[in-house]
C-alpha positions as CSV (number, residue, x, y, z in Angstrom):
1,X,0.0,0.1,0.1
2,X,1.2,3.5,-0.7
3,X,2.2,5.8,2.0
4,X,1.7,9.6,2.3
5,X,2.7,11.8,5.0
6,X,1.0,15.5,5.7
7,X,3.1,17.8,7.7
8,X,1.9,21.3,8.7
9,X,3.0,24.1,10.7
10,X,0.0,26.1,12.0
11,X,-0.4,29.1,14.3
12,X,-4.0,29.8,14.5
13,X,-5.6,26.8,13.1
14,X,-6.2,27.4,9.4
15,X,-3.3,25.3,8.1
16,X,-3.8,22.5,10.7
17,X,-7.5,22.3,9.5
18,X,-6.3,21.9,5.9
19,X,-3.8,19.3,6.8
20,X,-6.4,17.3,8.6
21,X,-8.8,17.4,5.7
22,X,-6.0,16.4,3.3
23,X,-4.8,13.5,5.7
24,X,-8.5,12.3,6.2
25,X,-9.2,12.4,2.2
26,X,-5.9,10.6,1.3
27,X,-6.7,7.9,4.0
28,X,-9.3,6.5,1.7
29,X,-6.6,5.5,-0.8
30,X,-3.4,4.9,1.1
31,X,-1.8,4.7,4.6
32,X,-1.6,8.4,5.7
33,X,0.2,10.0,8.5
34,X,-0.6,13.4,9.9
35,X,2.1,15.3,11.9
36,X,2.9,18.8,13.1
37,X,6.4,20.0,11.7
38,X,7.7,20.2,15.2
39,X,7.3,16.4,15.4
40,X,9.0,15.7,12.0
41,X,12.3,14.3,13.4
42,X,10.3,11.0,14.2
43,X,9.7,10.2,10.6
44,X,11.8,9.1,7.8
45,X,10.6,11.0,4.7
46,X,12.2,8.4,2.3
47,X,9.5,5.9,3.4
48,X,6.7,7.9,1.9
49,X,5.3,8.0,-1.8
50,X,3.9,11.4,-1.2
51,X,5.0,14.3,1.1
52,X,2.5,17.2,1.6
53,X,3.7,20.2,3.5
54,X,1.7,23.1,4.5
55,X,2.5,26.2,6.4
56,X,0.9,29.8,7.0
57,X,2.2,32.6,4.9
58,X,4.1,35.3,6.6
59,X,5.8,38.0,4.3
60,X,5.5,35.7,1.2
61,X,7.4,32.9,3.2
62,X,5.8,29.7,4.0
63,X,6.5,29.1,7.8
64,X,9.0,26.5,8.7
65,X,9.6,25.6,5.0
66,X,13.0,27.0,4.8
67,X,13.9,24.9,7.7
68,X,12.4,21.7,6.3
69,X,14.0,22.5,2.8
70,X,17.4,21.9,4.2
71,X,16.6,18.1,4.3
72,X,15.0,18.0,1.0
73,X,17.0,16.1,-1.8
74,X,15.5,16.0,-5.3
75,X,14.2,12.4,-4.6
76,X,12.1,14.1,-1.9
77,X,11.1,17.2,-3.8
78,X,9.9,15.1,-6.7
79,X,7.2,13.7,-4.6
80,X,6.1,16.8,-2.7
81,X,3.1,19.0,-2.8
82,X,3.4,22.2,-0.8
83,X,0.8,24.6,0.3
84,X,0.7,28.0,2.0
85,X,-2.2,29.6,3.9
86,X,-2.8,33.2,3.6
87,X,-5.2,36.0,3.2
88,X,-4.0,37.5,-0.1
89,X,-5.6,36.3,-3.3
90,X,-3.8,33.7,-5.5
91,X,-2.8,36.2,-8.2
92,X,0.0,35.4,-10.6
93,X,2.3,37.9,-8.9
94,X,1.6,36.8,-5.5
95,X,2.0,33.1,-6.7
96,X,5.4,33.9,-8.3
97,X,6.6,35.8,-5.1
98,X,5.6,32.9,-2.8
99,X,7.2,30.2,-5.3
100,X,10.4,32.3,-5.4
101,X,11.0,32.8,-1.7
102,X,10.0,29.1,-0.9
103,X,10.5,26.3,-3.8
104,X,12.5,28.6,-6.0
105,X,15.3,28.8,-3.4
106,X,16.0,25.1,-3.5
107,X,14.9,24.2,-7.0
108,X,14.9,27.4,-9.1
109,X,14.1,25.7,-12.5
110,X,11.4,23.4,-10.8
111,X,13.5,20.2,-12.2
112,X,11.8,18.2,-9.4
113,X,8.3,19.3,-10.4
114,X,7.1,20.3,-6.9
115,X,3.7,21.6,-6.7
116,X,2.7,24.7,-4.7
117,X,-0.8,25.8,-3.8
118,X,-1.9,29.1,-2.1
119,X,-4.8,28.4,0.1
120,X,-7.4,30.9,1.6
121,X,-6.6,31.3,5.6
122,X,-8.2,32.9,8.3
123,X,-7.4,36.2,10.1
124,X,-8.7,37.9,13.2
125,X,-6.9,41.2,13.9
126,X,-8.0,41.0,17.4
127,X,-5.7,37.8,18.0
128,X,-2.6,38.9,16.3
129,X,0.3,40.0,18.4
130,X,4.0,40.8,18.4
131,X,5.9,40.6,15.0
132,X,2.8,39.5,13.2
133,X,0.8,42.6,14.4
134,X,3.6,44.7,13.2
135,X,3.9,43.2,10.0
136,X,0.4,43.6,9.2
137,X,0.6,47.1,10.3
138,X,3.4,47.7,7.7
139,X,1.4,45.9,5.1
140,X,-1.6,48.1,5.8
141,X,0.6,51.1,5.6
142,X,1.9,50.1,2.2
143,X,-1.6,49.5,0.8
144,X,-2.7,53.0,2.0
145,X,0.7,54.8,1.0
146,X,0.0,55.5,-2.7
147,X,2.9,53.0,-3.6
148,X,0.3,50.5,-4.2
149,X,-2.7,51.4,-6.5
150,X,-5.2,51.5,-3.7
151,X,-8.1,52.0,-6.2
152,X,-7.6,48.4,-7.4
153,X,-10.1,45.9,-6.1
154,X,-7.4,43.6,-4.9
155,X,-5.8,46.3,-2.7
156,X,-9.1,47.3,-1.2
157,X,-10.0,43.6,-0.6
158,X,-6.6,43.1,1.2
159,X,-7.1,46.3,3.3
160,X,-10.5,45.1,4.3
161,X,-9.1,41.7,5.3
162,X,-6.4,43.3,7.4
163,X,-8.8,45.8,9.2
164,X,-11.8,43.5,9.7
165,X,-10.4,39.9,9.4
166,X,-11.7,37.3,7.3
167,X,-12.2,33.4,7.2
168,X,-11.2,32.0,3.7
169,X,-11.0,28.5,5.0
170,X,-12.9,25.9,2.9
171,X,-12.6,22.3,2.1
172,X,-13.5,23.1,-1.5
173,X,-10.1,24.8,-1.8
174,X,-8.6,21.4,-1.6
175,X,-10.1,20.0,-4.8
176,X,-7.1,20.4,-7.2
177,X,-4.5,19.7,-4.5
178,X,-6.1,16.2,-3.7
179,X,-6.2,15.5,-7.4
180,X,-2.4,16.3,-7.6
181,X,-1.8,14.2,-4.6
182,X,-3.4,11.2,-6.3
183,X,-1.3,11.8,-9.3
184,X,1.9,11.7,-7.3
185,X,0.7,8.5,-5.5
186,X,-0.1,6.9,-8.8
187,X,3.4,7.3,-10.2
């Protein structure tokens, strides 16, 4: 039987929720392990036919992916699907920025054919503290500074999400990701 592992790094629950849904769905077709990134040392990633990693997006970086990527050789990357949870829309520019800062650092020409998804997350401005709060304040300043065309629908939508919060988490966001998981398992 094929084996999959779903690894996640979550701060407020969105990424963990997606990871749980992915693991539950994949368990129908294979032996699937779900684990937090902090417990990853207990697993040998070479034993798995599919590796799914998910983390929340902070400043276009997928949290903890930089640490995990230090262990990723081409053999592991070729059976990997990565997702980041955030509140920005998955525009081509946003996607390329997230790709470059994460997968692009370790496989700049995508020779390993890793797959990246950006999934809608959850944001509650009342629960954000410390560095994350400061980062969102900077983001808000940039959106209102005139450096970004604030008249665009996307900029206004992002500003609204920062000020009022949002919940973009949905199991429907996983349809394509799960199809790609099954393609990797079928190899």
